[in-house]
C-alpha positions in Angstrom: 5.1 -9.0 10.0 3.9 -7.8 13.4 5.8 -4.6 14.1 2.9 -3.5 16.1 -0.8 -3.6 15.3 -1.0 0.1 14.2 2.1 -0.1 12.1 0.8 -3.2 10.4 -2.5 -1.4 9.8 -0.9 1.6 8.1 1.4 -0.6 6.0 -1.7 -2.5 4.9 -3.4 0.8 4.1 -0.5 1.9 2.0 -0.8 -1.3 0.0 -4.5 -0.7 -0.3 -4.1 2.9 -1.5 -1.6 2.0 -4.1 -3.6 -0.9 -5.4 -6.9 1.1 -5.5 -5.6 4.4 -6.7 -2.8 3.7 -9.2 -3.5 2.5 -12.8 -1.6 -0.4 -14.2 -2.4 -4.1 -14.5 -4.2 -6.4 -12.1 -4.5 -10.2 -12.5 -3.6 -10.1 -16.2 -5.9 -7.3 -17.1 -5.5 -3.5 -17.4 -6.5 -1.7 -14.2 -8.0 1.8 -14.1 -8.9 3.3 -10.7 -12.6 4.0 -10.3 -13.7 7.4 -11.8 -16.9 7.8 -9.8 -16.2 9.9 -6.7 -18.5 7.8 -4.5 -16.6 4.6 -5.6 -13.2 6.3 -5.1 -14.3 7.5 -1.6 -15.5 4.0 -0.7 -12.2 2.6 -1.9 -10.3 5.1 0.2 -12.2 4.4 3.4 -12.1 0.7 2.6 -8.3 0.6 3.0 -8.7 1.5 6.6 -11.6 -1.0 7.0 -13.9 1.9 7.9 -17.6 2.2 7.3 -18.3 4.6 4.5 -21.8 5.4 5.6 -22.1 9.2 5.6 -18.4 9.7 4.8 -17.2 11.1 1.5 -14.1 12.8 0.3 -14.2 15.7 -2.2 -12.9 15.3 -5.7 -9.9 17.5 -4.8 -9.2 15.3 -1.8 -9.5 12.1 -3.9 -7.0 13.6 -6.4 -4.7 14.4 -3.6 -5.0 10.8 -2.3 -4.2 9.5 -5.8 -1.0 11.5 -5.7 -0.1 10.1 -2.3 -0.8 6.6 -3.7 1.5 7.3 -6.7 4.3 8.3 -4.3 3.8 5.2 -2.2 4.0 3.0 -5.3 7.4 4.5 -6.0 8.6 3.1 -2.6 7.4 -0.4 -3.4 8.9 -0.3 -6.9 12.2 0.8 -5.5 12.3 -2.0 -3.0 11.3 -4.5 -5.8 14.3 -3.3 -7.9 16.6 -3.8 -4.9 17.0 0.0 -4.4 16.4 0.2 -0.7 18.3 3.5 -0.5 16.0 5.0 -3.2 13.0 3.7 -1.3 14.3 5.3 1.9 14.9 8.6 0.2 11.3 8.6 -1.1 9.9 7.8 2.3 12.0 10.5 3.9 10.7 13.1 1.4 7.1 12.0 2.2 7.8 12.3 5.9 9.2 15.8 5.4 6.5 16.9 3.1 3.7 15.7 5.4 5.5 16.8 8.6 4.4 13.5 10.1 4.8 13.5 13.9 4.1 10.9 16.5 1.1 11.4 18.8 -0.4 9.0 21.3 -4.1 8.4 20.7 -6.8 6.2 22.3 -10.1 5.7 20.6 -12.8 3.1 19.8 -12.0 1.2 23.0 -8.4 0.6 21.9 -5.4 1.0 24.2 -3.0 3.9 23.7 -1.1 3.7 20.4 0.9 5.9 18.2 -0.6 7.9 15.3 1.5 9.7 12.8 -0.4 12.6 11.3 1.1 15.5 9.5 1.1 19.1 10.6 -1.9 20.2 8.6 -5.2 18.5 8.2 -5.1 17.9 4.5 -5.5 14.5 3.0 -1.8 14.2 2.1 -0.8 14.7 5.7 -3.6 12.8 7.3 -3.2 9.8 5.1 0.3 10.1 3.6 2.0 10.8 6.9 0.9 7.5 8.6 1.5 5.4 5.5 5.0 6.9 5.0 5.7 6.3 8.7 4.6 2.7 8.4 6.8 2.1 5.4 9.7 3.8 7.3 9.3 1.2 10.1 9.5 -1.6 7.5 12.4 -0.1 5.6 14.3 0.5 8.9 14.1 -3.1 9.8 15.7 -6.3 8.6 12.3 -7.1 6.9 12.5 -4.3 4.3 12.5 -6.9 1.5 8.9 -7.8 2.5 7.6 -5.0 0.4 7.0 -6.1 -3.2 5.4 -5.7 -6.6 3.6 -8.8 -8.0 5.8 -10.7 -10.4 3.0 -12.4 -12.3 2.8 -11.4 -15.9 0.1 -8.8 -16.4 0.1 -7.6 -12.8 1.8 -4.7 -11.0 -0.2 -4.6 -7.8 1.9 -4.2 -4.6 1.9 -6.3 -1.4 3.6 -6.7 1.9 4.8 -10.2 2.6 3.5 -11.3 6.0 4.3 -15.0 5.4 6.5 -16.8 7.9 9.3 -17.6 5.4 9.2 -14.3 3.5 9.1 -15.8 0.0 5.9 -14.3 -1.4 6.2 -13.1 -5.0 2.5 -12.4 -5.9 -0.1 -9.9 -4.8 -2.8 -12.6 -4.4 -3.5 -16.2 -4.6 -5.3 -15.5 -7.9 -2.0 -14.3 -9.5 0.0 -17.2 -8.0 -2.6 -19.7 -9.4 -2.5 -18.0 -12.9 1.3 -18.4 -13.0 1.2 -22.0 -11.8 -1.5 -22.9 -14.2 0.4 -21.4 -17.1 3.6 -23.3 -16.1 1.6 -26.5 -15.8 0.1 -26.1 -19.2 3.4 -25.2 -20.8 5.0 -28.3 -19.3 2.2 -30.6 -20.5 1.8 -29.1 -24.0 5.3 -30.1 -25.1 5.5 -33.2 -27.2 
């Protein structure tokens, strides 16, 4: 997509949070988020590609993060249904609830870039604010249809389509291959 590197990163984090913290189906099998707090914490920091050494979220923070992920899922599902207005309403509620505000930051040798954190320091504001802002950038562009929910049978994981032609329908190559294999077998099993 390439809105800017930070927006792309928070949109990817929103995808990662939804896929790690919401139950459903993944690649043809039921998916249950990890129950172990250490695994959940590692999954949370993993969506930001951060090292987990010495970092951990409390169980209450992890539950709060799961609630953020559920709200983010609603945005992807609304876009997948063609309800961009509904998706925008959900994002606006998240932006209001987290009081996300822009702030220039420079860290880790990076140039100045925008961060969108909420007014308080809770997990919902610190994680939900940036993710909601990233989704707002996508929904406010002509590329809003790049948010999606996997169309493969037995999968409801979300994705953001960064392909050049914008025709992605699956969360992963594994799901795409499952669908193609099933179609191939169906065509060749007919007499």
